C-alpha positions in Angstrom: 20.3 -8.9 15.3 19.8 -9.7 19.0 21.9 -12.8 19.5 19.8 -13.9 22.5 17.0 -14.7 20.2 19.0 -17.5 18.5 20.4 -19.0 21.7 17.6 -21.0 23.3 18.1 -24.4 21.7 21.9 -24.6 22.0 22.5 -22.7 25.3 19.4 -23.8 27.3 19.7 -27.5 26.3 23.3 -27.7 27.2 22.8 -25.8 30.4 20.1 -28.2 31.5 22.2 -31.3 30.6 25.0 -29.8 32.7 22.8 -29.4 35.6 21.6 -33.0 35.3 25.1 -34.5 34.9 26.3 -32.8 38.1 23.2 -33.8 40.1 24.9 -36.8 41.9 28.1 -35.0 42.5 26.9 -31.6 43.9 23.7 -32.7 45.5 20.2 -31.2 45.7 21.2 -27.6 46.7 23.6 -27.2 43.8 21.0 -28.6 41.4 18.5 -26.0 42.7 21.1 -23.3 42.3 21.6 -24.4 38.7 17.9 -24.3 38.0 17.8 -20.8 39.3 20.6 -19.8 36.9 18.8 -21.5 34.1 15.6 -19.6 35.0 17.5 -16.4 34.9 18.9 -17.3 31.5 15.5 -18.0 30.1 14.2 -14.7 31.5 17.1 -12.9 29.8 16.4 -14.7 26.5 12.7 -13.9 26.7 13.4 -10.3 27.5 15.9 -9.9 24.7 13.6 -11.4 22.1 10.6 -9.4 23.3 12.5 -6.2 22.5 13.5 -7.3 19.0 11.0 -5.5 16.7 9.8 -7.4 13.6 11.2 -6.4 10.3 8.5 -5.2 7.8 9.0 -4.2 4.2 6.4 -1.8 2.8 6.1 -1.3 -1.0 4.9 2.2 -2.2 4.7 4.1 -5.5 4.5 7.9 -6.2 1.1 9.0 -4.8 0.3 11.7 -2.2 -1.5 9.3 0.2 1.4 6.8 0.1 4.0 9.5 0.6 3.0 9.9 4.2 4.6 6.5 5.0 7.9 7.6 3.6 7.7 11.0 5.4 6.9 9.2 8.7 10.1 7.3 8.4 12.3 10.4 7.5 10.6 12.4 10.3 11.1 9.5 12.8 7.4 9.0 13.6 7.6 5.2 13.8 8.0 3.5 17.2 11.3 1.7 16.6 10.6 -0.5 19.7 7.7 -2.0 17.8 8.6 -1.8 14.2 11.8 -2.2 12.1 10.5 -0.7 8.8 12.0 -0.6 5.3 10.1 1.5 2.8 10.8 0.5 -0.8 9.7 2.9 -3.5 8.8 1.8 -7.0 8.1 4.0 -10.0 4.5 2.7 -10.4 1.8 0.5 -8.9 2.9 -2.5 -11.1 6.3 -2.5 -9.4 4.8 -2.6 -5.9 2.4 -5.4 -6.8 5.3 -7.5 -8.2 7.3 -6.9 -5.0 4.5 -8.0 -2.8 3.6 -11.1 -4.9 7.3 -12.2 -5.0 7.5 -11.9 -1.3 9.9 -8.9 -1.4 7.4 -6.9 0.7 5.0 -8.0 3.5 2.8 -4.8 3.2 1.7 -2.7 0.2 0.1 0.7 -0.2 -2.1 0.2 -3.2 -5.5 0.5 -4.7 -8.4 -1.8 -4.1 -8.2 -2.6 -7.8 -4.6 -3.8 -7.5 -5.4 -5.7 -4.3 -8.0 -7.7 -6.1 -5.5 -8.3 -8.9 -3.0 -9.8 -6.5 -5.6 -12.3 -5.3 -6.3 -13.2 -8.9 -2.7 -13.6 -10.0 -1.3 -15.1 -6.8 -4.1 -16.4 -4.6 -1.6 -17.6 -2.0 -0.5 -14.0 -1.5 -4.0 -12.6 -1.2 -3.7 -9.7 1.3 -6.0 -8.4 4.1 -7.0 -4.7 3.9 -6.3 -3.1 7.3 -6.7 0.6 6.5 -8.2 2.9 3.9 -5.7 5.6 3.1 -7.8 7.8 0.8 -10.5 8.0 -1.8 -9.5 9.3 -5.3 -12.0 12.0 -6.2 -10.4 13.5 -9.3 -6.8 12.4 -8.7 -6.9 9.7 -11.4 -7.4 11.2 -14.8 -7.8 10.5 -18.5 -6.0 13.3 -20.3 -6.1 13.8 -24.1 -4.3 15.9 -26.7 -5.8 19.3 -27.3 -8.6 19.0 -29.8 -9.9 15.6 -28.5 -13.2 16.6 -26.9 -14.8 13.4 -25.7 -14.3 9.7 -25.3 -15.9 8.8 -28.6 -13.0 10.4 -30.4 -10.7 7.9 -28.7 -12.4 4.9 -30.2 -9.6 3.1 -32.1 -7.0 5.6 -31.0 -3.7 4.8 -29.1 -3.8 5.4 -25.3 -0.8 5.4 -23.0 -0.9 3.8 -19.6 1.2 1.9 -17.1 0.8 -1.8 -16.4 -1.2 -1.4 -13.2 -4.6 -2.9 -13.0 -5.9 0.4 -11.8 -5.2 2.0 -15.2 -6.9 -0.8 -17.1 -9.9 -0.7 -14.7 -10.1 3.1 -14.8 -10.0 3.2 -18.6 -12.7 0.5 -18.9 -15.0 2.3 -16.5 -14.5 5.6 -18.3 -15.7 4.1 -21.6 -18.5 2.2 -19.8 -19.8 5.4 -18.3 -20.5 6.7 -21.9 -22.0 3.4 -23.0 -18.9 2.6 -25.0 -17.1 -0.8 -25.2 -13.8 -1.0 -23.4 -10.8 0.0 -25.6 -9.5 -2.8 -27.7 -6.1 -4.2 -26.5 -4.5 -3.0 -29.7 -5.1 0.6 -28.6 -3.2 0.2 -25.4 0.4 1.5 -25.2 2.2 0.3 -22.1 4.9 3.0 -22.2 7.2 4.2 -19.4 5.7 7.3 -17.8 8.8 9.3 -18.6 8.0 8.9 -22.4 4.3 10.0 -22.2 5.1 13.7 -22.6 6.9 13.1 -25.9 4.4 10.5 -27.1 1.6 13.0 -26.7 3.5 15.9 -28.3 4.4 13.8 -31.3 0.9 12.3 -31.7 2.1 8.7 -31.0 -0.7 8.5 -28.5 -3.9 10.5 -28.2 -4.5 10.2 -24.5 -2.9 9.0 -21.2 -4.2 7.5 -18.0 -2.4 9.3 -15.2 -2.5 10.8 -11.7 -0.5 13.2 -9.5 2.4 13.9 -9.5 2.7 12.8 -13.2 -0.5 14.4 -14.3 0.7 17.8 -13.1 4.0 17.4 -14.9 2.2 16.6 -18.2 -0.1 19.6 -17.8 2.8 21.9 -17.4 4.4 20.5 -20.5 1.6 21.1 -23.0 -2.2 21.9 -23.2 -4.3 18.9 -22.5 -8.0 18.1 -22.3 -9.5 16.3 -19.2 -11.9 13.7 -20.6 -12.7 11.7 -17.4 -11.6 11.7 -13.7 -12.2 9.5 -10.7 -14.6 12.1 -9.4 -17.1 10.5 -11.7 -16.6 7.2 -9.9 -17.5 8.1 -6.3 -16.5 5.5 -3.6 -15.0 3.3 -6.3 -11.3 4.0 -6.3 -9.8 3.6 -2.8 -6.2 3.5 -1.8 -5.5 1.1 1.0 -2.9 -0.5 3.2 -2.9 -4.2 2.6 -0.7 -6.7 4.4 0.2 -10.4 4.4 -2.4 -12.1 6.7 0.4 -14.0 8.4 2.2 -10.7 9.3 -1.0 -9.4 10.8 -1.5 -12.6 12.8 2.0 -12.7 14.2 2.8 -9.0 14.5 -0.4 -7.0 14.8 1.3 -4.3 16.9 3.9 -3.7 14.2 1.1 -3.1 11.7 -0.6 -0.8 14.2 2.7 1.1 14.6 2.9 1.5 10.8 -0.5 3.1 10.6 0.2 5.2 13.6 3.3 6.6 11.9 1.2 7.5 8.9 -1.3 9.2 11.1 1.4 11.1 12.9 2.4 12.9 9.7 -1.2 13.7 9.0 -1.4 15.3 12.5 1.8 17.2 11.9 0.4 18.4 8.6 -2.6 19.9 10.4 -0.3 21.9 12.6 2.5 22.7 10.2 0.9 22.4 6.7 3.5 24.4 4.8 6.5 22.3 6.1 4.9 18.9 5.6 3.6 19.8 2.1 6.9 21.1 1.0 8.5 17.8 2.2 5.9 15.8 0.3 6.5 17.8 -2.9 10.2 17.2 -2.6 9.7 13.5 -2.0 7.5 13.3 -5.1 10.0 15.3 -7.1 7.6 18.2 -7.9 8.4 21.8 -8.4 6.7 24.4 -6.2 4.1 25.4 -8.8 2.6 21.9 -8.9 2.2 21.3 -5.2 -1.4 22.5 -4.9 -2.6 19.6 -7.1 -1.4 17.1 -4.5 -4.3 18.0 -2.2 -7.0 18.3 -4.8 -9.0 15.2 -5.8 -8.2 13.3 -2.6 -10.4 12.6 0.4 -9.3 10.9 3.6 -11.9 8.9 5.5 -12.5 9.5 9.2 -12.9 7.0 11.9 -16.5 6.2 11.5 -16.1 5.6 7.7 -13.1 3.4 8.4 -15.2 1.2 10.6 -18.0 1.1 8.1 -15.7 0.1 5.3 -13.5 -2.4 7.2 -15.8 -4.1 9.6 -16.6 -7.5 7.9 -20.0 -7.6 9.7 -21.1 -4.4 7.9 -20.2 -5.8 4.5 -19.7 -2.4 2.8 -16.4 -2.9 1.0 -16.8 -6.5 -0.2 -19.5 -5.6 -2.8 -17.2 -3.0 -4.3 -14.4 -5.5 -4.4 -16.7 -7.9 -6.2 -17.6 -5.2 -8.8 -13.9 -4.6 -9.3 -13.3 -8.4 -9.8 -16.1 -8.5 -12.4 -14.5 -5.6 -14.4 -11.0 -7.0 -14.2 -12.3 -10.5 -15.3 -14.2 -9.0 -18.3 -11.0 -7.2 -19.4 -8.9 -10.3 -19.2 -6.8 -9.2 -16.2 -7.7 -12.0 -13.8 -9.2 -15.5 -14.2 -12.8 -16.4 -13.2 -13.4 -17.4 -9.6 -10.5 -15.4 -8.2 -10.6 -14.9 -4.4 -11.1 -11.4 -2.9 -9.0 -9.6 -0.3 -10.5 -9.8 3.1 -11.0 -6.8 5.4 -10.5 -6.3 9.1 -11.2 -3.5 11.5 -8.8 -4.9 14.1 -6.3 -2.1 13.5 -8.7 0.8 13.2 -10.4 -0.2 16.5 -7.0 0.3 18.3 -6.5 3.8 16.8 -7.7 7.1 18.1 -9.9 9.5 16.0 -8.7 9.7 12.4 -8.2 13.1 10.9 
């Protein structure tokens, strides 16, 4: 910690009192000299504090779009003069949401669905969405045991999922797409992802809601049927960077540096794809044979689309957030009248073209 940043009250006040007390003894010129020294001290304090970057904790979970944040840190793509970053990794989205709600993180890489949930569960922590990381176009999947051919065969059957709102939302929308009612709560099995492979193999569950990298590990373990993917929900499941509004108000440049670090890895990937993708696979704990799936089913919005989604005046993302709120309320995830995350294009406007 820069000690200059905690000095002003004690040092400056005592220095001024000293100048005042010696006023009659040393005369006008000594007093002016003391003021000059005090001015120099204040300048030193201001300079020292100015160069102290704000600390920011970012919560992420295993997902290709989020992994770029961790890679940016390991590859030193963040500007340390503007950002003191700690990336905290959790095994699933539910862990990141809990960390943000509890105040353990000031920023979160998450889905629009879980951002809406945060506002419903903890309105005082309702975040602002500053960047759209990617759209899931096939990445989120409902996989079933071999022999289960369609969603109708899952009526009344046990389904494994994590505790994220995304999984509940995705499952409800999958059944809704076939004109079926949402699965009954008695069907839901909130099991650790590490136990899904055995649960499927033993018939304890008939299907799972999953995504890369876990989906690829499951596919390699046994034959599975793909019943539904996020490709059937275009423009509906977005991964975003959401932050505490107070963080954005006080430290907009630190948030900008965070996004610029993410973009730097994307730029490096365009020049050295093999090296970056190998690093991502290692970060996500995948064997080489599963790496290709990390880049399938994801789409990264460019600059113009970022503006269209985040500019409040264009009002493109809020209707989708309202739709998410309706589905989550209908499934008992959030209460009625929950607030919604706000959006801002303040960060994207300061960025260059997005790859």
